[in-house]
N, C-alpha and C positions, 0 to 999 in steps of 0.2 A: 597372106604370107604367114609363116611361123614366127612368132615374136613373143618372148616372155617378159612381161612387165610386172615389176614388184612395186607396190605403193606402201611407203612407210608413213603411217598416219595415226590418228587417235582411234580409240575403240570404235568398232562399227556401230555399236548400239547407241553411241552418242551423236551419230550423224543425223541431220535433218534431210531426208532424201528429196524433199521438195526444193531445197535451196542450195545444197552443198556443191561447191565447185569441184572438189576432189572426186566426188561421185560422178559428176558430169564428165570429167576426164576419163575415168575408168569405163564408163558406158561407151564413150566414143572409141576407146581402144578396143573394147570387146566387139563393137560393131565391125571392126576391121578384121576380126578373126583372131585377135591377140589373146593370149592366155594371161589372166590377171591373178596376181598373188598379193596377199595382204600381209603386212608386217607391223608390229609395234616396236617401240624402243627395246622392250624386254626380250624381243626375239633376236636381237643382235648379240653376237659374242665372238671372241677371238680364240682360235685354237691353233697352236703351233704357227703363229704368225699370219694365219689366214682368217679373214672376216667371214663368219658364217651367219646364216639366217634360218630361223624356223618359219617356213613359208606355208601359208594357208591358201589353197587354190579357191577362187571365188567364181560363182555364177551369179550374174546380176540381172535385175529386171527394172523396168520403169515404174513399177508399183510404188505406192507410198507406204505400204506395209509388206512385211515379208519380202523385202526387196533384194535380199542376198541369201545365198546358201554356200556353205563350205563343202567342196566336193573332193577335197584331198589335202594332205599335209605331208611335208617332207622337210628334212634338214639338209642344207647343201651350202657350199661357198657362195657368197653373194655374186661373184663374177659369173655364175652360171646363168644369171639373168641377162637379158639384152639391154635393159635400162632399169633404173630405180627412180621413182618420183619421191622426193623428200617433201611430204605434205603434213608434217607434224605441226600442230598449232602451238604457239607459246603457252605456258610461260617459258621464257628463255633462261632456264636455270642451268646448273652444272650438268645435269643429266642430258639436257639438250646439247650442251657443248661436247660432252663425251660422245654423244651420238654422231656429231659432225666429225670427230676424230676417227671413229671407226669407219664411217662412210668414206672419208678421205683416204684411208688405207686401201679400201677396195677400188677407189678411183685411180690410185696409182698403179693398180694391177690391170687397168684398162677398162673398167666399168664406167659407163656413162651415167652420171647422176645429175638430176635436174631438180632444183638449182644446185650449182656446185656447193658442196658442203662448207668449204673454207670461206667462200664469199657470203653464204648465209651467216656464218659465225662472225665475220668481220664487219658486216654492214648493218649496224643498228639503224632501224627505220627512221629515227629522228636525226641522229648524227650524220648518217650517210647523206641525207638531203642537203646538209650544210656544206658538203663538198662542191655544191653548185650555188654559191651565194648570190649570183646574178638572178637566180630564179626564186629566191626566198624572201620573206618579209624580214624587217629588222629583228634581230634575235640576239640572245646571249645564252651561253651554257656555263654554269658555274655552281660551286657549292658554297660560295661566299655570300651570305645574306646581304651584305652591304652593296655588292654589285647588282644583285637582283632588285634591291630597293631603289638604287640609282636608275636602273633601266625603267622601272615603273614610274619614277618621278619624271624622267625624260619623255616617255611616251603616253602616260596618263591612263591608257586603257590597254591592259596586257593579259595574255593567256599564260598561265604557269602550268607546266605538266612534267611528270616524271619521264625519264628516258626509257623505262621498261614497261610503260602502260600499254593497254590495248582496249579496243572497244569503247574508248572515251572515258576510261576509268581515271579518277583523280586529276581531272582537268579543271582548272579554276580560272574564271575570268575576274580580274580585279580592276575596277574602274574608279577614277577619282580618289576621294579620301576614304576608301573602304577601310573600316576599322579591323577587318580580318586579315589585312595584308601581312602583318608580322606572323600570325599564327599559321597562315598558309605557307609562308616561306619556311618557317621552323619545321612544319610537318613534312613538306616535300624534301627538304634538305637534311632531315633528321638532325636538326641543329648544327648544320654546317658539315655533315659527314657524307653527304650524297649529292652528286651532280644533278642539277635540275635545269630544265629549259624554260626560257621566257621568250615569247614572241609578241610583237605588237599585234593587238587585236585587229582582225580584218573584217570590216563591216559587211563585206559581200557574203559572209556566212549565211545571211538570210536567204540567199539564192542557192545555198547548198555547198557541201564539201564534196567535190566530185572525185570519184574513183575512176581512174583511167588505167586500163590494162594494156600491157605491152608484151608481145611475143618476140623474143630476140631483138628487143629494141624498137620494134615497129608497133605503133599504137593501134588498138582497135578504134574504128572511127566514131564510136559513141562511148560516153562515160555515164556513170550513175551518180547523179547529184543527190546527196543525202541531206535532205532539208530538215533543219532542227524542228522539234516539236515546239509548241507555244511555250514561251518562258524559258527555253533552253538556248544555249550557245553551242552545243555539241550536235553535229549532224550524224554521228555514228548511228547505224541502225540498231545496235545494241543499246543505245541510249534513247531509243524512241523516235529516231529520225525517220522520215519518209523518203523512199527512193524514187527518183524520177529520172529517166534517161534523157540525155541531150547530146546533140552532135558536138564534136570537138571544135573549138574555135582556133583562130590563128595563134593566140597566145599559148593555148594548150599544146599545139603542135610544136611551137618554138621550144617550150620546156622539154618536150620529149626529144627534140633534136639535140638539146644541150646534154642530156643524160645518156642518150642512146649508145654512143661509143664506149662509155665506161661500163654500161650494163653488159654489152657484148664481150668486152675484154675480160670481165669477171665471170662469165658463164652464168649470168643471172637471166635465165631464159624466159621465165614467166614472172612478171613484176606488176604490182599495182601501186600507182602513185596517187597521192591525194593533193588536189588543187583547190584552193579557195580564192575566187576572184582571179587575180593575176599571179598568184603566188603558189609555189610548191611548198608543201608543209611536211610531207613524209614520203618515204619510199619503202614500200612493204615487199620484202623479199622472202619471208619465211613461208607463208601460206595464204597468198592473196585470194580474195573471194570476189563475188559479184558476177561471175560468169553467167549464172542462170538468169538473173534479172535483165542483164543487157541482151543476152541472146534471145530471150522470149519477146522482149519489146520490139526487136528489129529483125526477127527471123534470120539471125545469123548463127553460125555454129562455131563459137569461140573455142570450145573444148575440142571439136574436130580439127580445127586449124592447128591447135597446139599439138595434137597427136600426129598430124601430118608433118609438122616441123620435127618432132622427135624421130619419126621414121626417116626423114631426110638426113638427119645428122648421124643416125645409128646404122643405117643400111647402105 
C-alpha cells in the first residue's frame, strides 16, 4: 500500500545501525512498501498557521555501513504525511517542548503522531510512574534537603536521582552513614532550587533493571534485564550494564495491567517501562529502546508489530 511515514529523530550519522530501535521501525515500514522521510527539529516551521517540514526521502539497508541514502528532498505541510513518528532523544529542553507544540498543531489538523506530542511533553518518565504508587517503591520528590535527609534516615539505603536524567546519569546510592549525603543532596537539588527524586534502594537490582516494551498498552512477552557491572548499582547499558532477556512474570504483567488504560488514553502507543524486582521505577515515553536486543534473542518482530499497529489505526 502507499503510505508516507515521516520520522522526526536525531541526525542519521549519530545512529548505531546495529542497535537503534528507530532504524528497526523504519526498516519494518520500508519492508511494507512505505515511503520513509527523515526530519530533524530544525526542519519544522510554521508558515501562515500551517506546520511545514523539510522532508528528506530515505532508502535504507540492513548494512552496518552506508546503511542509508537520501533520494529526494521537498518542503510541504506536515499533514501531507500519513503518520509521523516522534523519536527524538532527550535532552528534554525548551527546543524539545517547542517541537511538541508544533507537532500538536499538526495533530489538530488530523495528522497521526506517535507518541502523541502533548503526552510526551506531560509525562516525565520518573514523575509519570508515580501516578501508579501501588507499583512503585517507597519514594519522595522534593527540593527540600531536610525531607530528602529524613527519607534517607527512615530507609537507610536510598537512590537519589534527578528528574531529567537519562542513561543512568547522576544517579547516586547512599547507604548508612555515608559522609557524602549532604553534598549529593546539595548538588542534585542545586541547594534547594531543583526537585529531586529519592527511592528506597531495591536489592533486586543485582538481577537487573528490566526494560519492558508495550505497544498500545500490550506488553511484549520478553523484557531486557540490564544487569549492573561489578561494583555498580546502575543497570543502564550506557553505564556498562549487560543486557539479558527474560520472560515476563506475573508481577510484570500486573504492573502493565495497572498502567495500560492510561497509556492508551494518552496516545502513548510505544512505551518502555523499567522494573526492578517487584517495582516500577520509570515509564519512558520519548524514545524507548531495546527493540533489537529483545527481537534478536527471541526471533520476534517487535518493530514489525508496531508498524502493523500504526497501519491499523491510520488506514
